[in-house]
MARLUMBA-747497 format. One record per residue (C-alpha): residue number from 1; x, y, z; residue in three letters. Coordinates in Angstrom, 1 decimal, padded with zeros to 4 digits. Layout:
BEGIN
+-----+--------+--------+--------+-----+
:   k :     c1 :     c2 :     c3 :   r :
+-----+--------+--------+--------+-----+
: NUM :      X :      Y :      Z : ALA :
...
+-----+--------+--------+--------+-----+
This chain:
BEGIN
+-----+--------+--------+--------+-----+
:   k :     c1 :     c2 :     c3 :   r :
+-----+--------+--------+--------+-----+
:   1 : -015.3 :  016.4 :  018.2 : PHE :
:   2 : -016.7 :  015.7 :  021.6 : ARG :
:   3 : -019.6 :  017.8 :  021.1 : ARG :
:   4 : -020.4 :  016.3 :  017.8 : GLY :
:   5 : -020.1 :  012.6 :  019.2 : ILE :
:   6 : -022.2 :  013.6 :  022.2 : ASN :
:   7 : -025.0 :  014.6 :  020.0 : LYS :
:   8 : -025.1 :  011.1 :  018.5 : VAL :
:   9 : -024.5 :  009.2 :  021.9 : PHE :
:  10 : -022.9 :  009.7 :  025.1 : ARG :
:  11 : -019.1 :  010.0 :  024.7 : ILE :
:  12 : -018.7 :  008.0 :  027.9 : ASP :
:  13 : -019.8 :  004.9 :  025.9 : ALA :
:  14 : -016.3 :  005.2 :  024.1 : LEU :
:  15 : -014.4 :  004.4 :  027.3 : LYS :
:  16 : -014.8 :  000.8 :  026.7 : CYS :
:  17 : -012.5 :  001.0 :  023.5 : PHE :
:  18 : -008.7 :  001.2 :  023.6 : LEU :
:  19 : -007.2 :  004.1 :  021.9 : LEU :
:  20 : -005.9 :  002.0 :  019.0 : ASP :
:  21 : -009.5 :  000.7 :  018.5 : GLU :
:  22 : -011.0 :  004.1 :  018.4 : LEU :
:  23 : -008.3 :  005.2 :  016.0 : GLU :
:  24 : -009.1 :  002.2 :  013.7 : GLY :
:  25 : -013.0 :  003.0 :  013.9 : LEU :
:  26 : -012.5 :  006.7 :  013.0 : ILE :
:  27 : -009.5 :  006.8 :  010.8 : SER :
:  28 : -009.5 :  003.3 :  009.1 : GLY :
:  29 : -007.7 :  000.1 :  009.7 : GLU :
:  30 : -004.0 : -000.5 :  009.4 : GLU :
:  31 : -002.8 : -003.9 :  008.3 : SER :
:  32 : -000.1 : -004.2 :  011.0 : HIS :
:  33 : -001.9 : -002.5 :  013.9 : GLY :
:  34 : -002.1 : -004.1 :  017.3 : LYS :
:  35 : -004.3 : -007.2 :  017.2 : GLY :
:  36 : -004.4 : -007.3 :  013.4 : LEU :
:  37 : -002.6 : -009.9 :  011.4 : GLN :
:  38 :  000.3 : -009.3 :  009.1 : LYS :
:  39 : -000.3 : -009.6 :  005.3 : TRP :
:  40 :  000.3 : -013.1 :  004.0 : ASN :
:  41 :  001.1 : -014.1 :  000.5 : ARG :
:  42 : -002.5 : -015.6 : -000.1 : ASN :
:  43 : -004.2 : -012.4 :  001.1 : THR :
:  44 : -001.9 : -010.3 : -001.1 : LEU :
:  45 : -002.4 : -012.6 : -004.1 : LEU :
:  46 : -006.3 : -012.4 : -003.5 : GLU :
:  47 : -006.3 : -008.5 : -003.4 : HIS :
:  48 : -003.5 : -007.3 : -005.5 : VAL :
:  49 : -003.9 : -007.5 : -009.2 : VAL :
:  50 : -001.3 : -008.0 : -011.8 : PRO :
:  51 : -002.1 : -006.4 : -015.2 : ASP :
:  52 : -000.7 : -004.8 : -018.4 : HIS :
:  53 :  002.4 : -006.9 : -018.8 : GLY :
:  54 :  002.3 : -008.8 : -015.5 : TYR :
:  55 :  000.5 : -011.9 : -014.4 : ASP :
:  56 :  000.7 : -013.8 : -011.0 : GLU :
:  57 :  003.7 : -015.8 : -012.4 : GLU :
:  58 :  005.7 : -012.9 : -013.4 : SER :
:  59 :  009.1 : -012.7 : -011.3 : PRO :
:  60 :  008.8 : -008.9 : -010.8 : ALA :
:  61 :  005.2 : -009.4 : -009.7 : PHE :
:  62 :  006.0 : -012.2 : -007.2 : THR :
:  63 :  009.0 : -010.1 : -006.0 : ASN :
:  64 :  006.5 : -007.1 : -005.3 : PHE :
:  65 :  004.3 : -009.4 : -003.4 : ILE :
:  66 :  007.3 : -010.6 : -001.3 : GLU :
:  67 :  008.4 : -007.1 : -000.7 : TYR :
:  68 :  004.8 : -006.2 :  000.7 : MET :
:  69 :  004.6 : -009.3 :  002.6 : GLU :
:  70 :  007.9 : -008.2 :  004.4 : GLY :
:  71 :  006.8 : -004.6 :  005.4 : LEU :
:  72 :  006.9 : -003.6 :  009.1 : ASN :
:  73 :  004.4 : -001.2 :  010.6 : ARG :
:  74 :  006.4 :  001.9 :  009.9 : GLU :
:  75 :  007.3 :  001.1 :  006.3 : LYS :
:  76 :  003.8 : -000.1 :  005.6 : LEU :
:  77 :  002.4 :  003.4 :  006.6 : ARG :
:  78 :  004.9 :  005.0 :  004.2 : LYS :
:  79 :  004.1 :  002.4 :  001.5 : PHE :
:  80 :  000.4 :  003.0 :  001.8 : LEU :
:  81 :  000.9 :  006.7 :  001.6 : LEU :
:  82 :  003.0 :  006.4 : -001.5 : PHE :
:  83 :  000.6 :  004.1 : -003.2 : ILE :
:  84 : -002.8 :  005.5 : -002.1 : THR :
:  85 : -002.1 :  008.8 : -000.7 : GLY :
:  86 : -003.3 :  007.6 :  002.7 : SER :
:  87 : -001.1 :  006.0 :  005.5 : PRO :
:  88 : -004.1 :  003.8 :  006.3 : ARG :
:  89 : -006.3 :  001.3 :  004.7 : LEU :
:  90 : -010.1 :  001.7 :  004.6 : PRO :
:  91 : -012.1 :  000.0 :  007.2 : LEU :
:  92 : -011.9 : -003.6 :  006.3 : GLY :
:  93 : -008.5 : -003.5 :  005.2 : GLY :
:  94 : -006.7 : -004.4 :  001.9 : LEU :
:  95 : -010.0 : -006.1 :  000.6 : LYS :
:  96 : -011.9 : -002.9 :  000.9 : SER :
:  97 : -009.5 : -000.8 : -001.1 : LEU :
:  98 : -011.3 :  000.5 : -004.2 : ARG :
:  99 : -010.1 :  000.3 : -007.0 : PRO :
: 100 : -007.8 : -002.7 : -006.0 : LYS :
: 101 : -004.3 : -002.2 : -005.8 : LEU :
: 102 : -003.0 : -002.9 : -009.4 : THR :
: 103 :  000.5 : -003.6 : -010.6 : VAL :
: 104 :  001.4 : -003.0 : -014.2 : VAL :
: 105 :  004.7 : -003.2 : -016.1 : LYS :
: 106 :  006.6 : -000.1 : -016.6 : ARG :
: 107 :  008.4 : -000.2 : -019.9 : THR :
: 108 :  011.4 :  001.7 : -021.0 : CYS :
: 109 :  012.9 :  002.3 : -024.3 : ASP :
: 110 :  014.9 : -000.6 : -026.1 : GLU :
: 111 :  018.3 : -001.0 : -024.7 : GLY :
: 112 :  017.6 :  000.5 : -021.3 : CYS :
: 113 :  018.0 : -001.3 : -018.1 : ASN :
: 114 :  014.8 : -001.4 : -016.1 : PRO :
: 115 :  016.9 : -001.5 : -012.9 : ASP :
: 116 :  017.9 :  002.1 : -013.6 : ASP :
: 117 :  014.3 :  003.3 : -013.2 : PHE :
: 118 :  012.1 :  003.9 : -010.2 : LEU :
: 119 :  008.5 :  002.7 : -009.9 : PRO :
: 120 :  005.7 :  005.3 : -010.2 : SER :
: 121 :  002.1 :  005.4 : -008.9 : VAL :
: 122 : -001.3 :  006.8 : -009.5 : MET :
: 123 : -002.7 :  007.3 : -006.2 : THR :
: 124 : -006.2 :  007.9 : -007.3 : CYS :
: 125 : -006.3 :  004.5 : -009.0 : GLN :
: 126 : -004.1 :  002.6 : -006.5 : ASN :
: 127 : -001.9 :  001.8 : -009.6 : TYR :
: 128 :  001.8 :  000.9 : -009.3 : VAL :
: 129 :  003.8 :  001.1 : -012.5 : LYS :
: 130 :  006.7 : -001.4 : -011.6 : LEU :
: 131 :  009.7 : -001.8 : -014.0 : PRO :
: 132 :  010.8 : -005.4 : -014.5 : GLU :
: 133 :  013.6 : -005.5 : -012.0 : TYR :
: 134 :  016.3 : -008.2 : -012.2 : SER :
: 135 :  016.1 : -009.1 : -008.6 : SER :
: 136 :  014.2 : -008.6 : -005.2 : LEU :
: 137 :  017.0 : -006.7 : -003.8 : GLU :
: 138 :  016.9 : -004.3 : -006.7 : ILE :
: 139 :  013.1 : -003.9 : -006.2 : LEU :
: 140 :  013.4 : -003.3 : -002.5 : LYS :
: 141 :  016.0 : -000.7 : -003.0 : GLU :
: 142 :  014.1 :  001.2 : -005.8 : ARG :
: 143 :  010.8 :  001.0 : -004.0 : MET :
: 144 :  012.2 :  002.2 : -000.8 : ASN :
: 145 :  013.9 :  005.1 : -002.5 : TYR :
: 146 :  010.8 :  005.9 : -004.5 : ALA :
: 147 :  008.8 :  006.0 : -001.2 : ILE :
: 148 :  011.3 :  008.1 :  000.5 : LYS :
: 149 :  011.6 :  010.7 : -002.1 : GLU :
: 150 :  008.1 :  010.5 : -003.9 : GLY :
: 151 :  005.8 :  010.7 : -000.9 : THR :
: 152 :  003.9 :  014.0 : -001.1 : ASN :
: 153 :  005.1 :  014.7 : -004.6 : SER :
: 154 :  002.9 :  015.4 : -007.4 : PHE :
: 155 :  004.3 :  014.9 : -010.8 : ASP :
: 156 :  002.2 :  014.5 : -013.9 : PRO :
: 157 :  003.1 :  011.5 : -015.9 : SER :
+-----+--------+--------+--------+-----+
């Protein structure tokens, strides 16, 4: 790594950067990294897309936005890994995520309770299939369980 950098410019020039800054430049930005602002509702609504059964007014979608808004640094890394396959956002943050993070309604058979199902994702498309949970508390519980158990799992849908 050092030899490669030295071929482009003197590695000593990197001494003016903090370790976190270098990590961000090389590996991508984390939304809750030092010196970076926490996500707010407006930013999330601008860069997270509801589709296929959800719109910006859907209770399940607004609960999902509230869930994202409350993630701390550790949970954010796990959330991003679950959703995108990477624990980091690209340089530029959430607005640079391509395709945009999209939340769609996961339906179940008639008579089923959506609270009994877990969300699923398509990491290559930044796509979340979210059941229409009855409350924010159920959404948090199911998302956290899915993230814990589903990270690094590949299951064809």
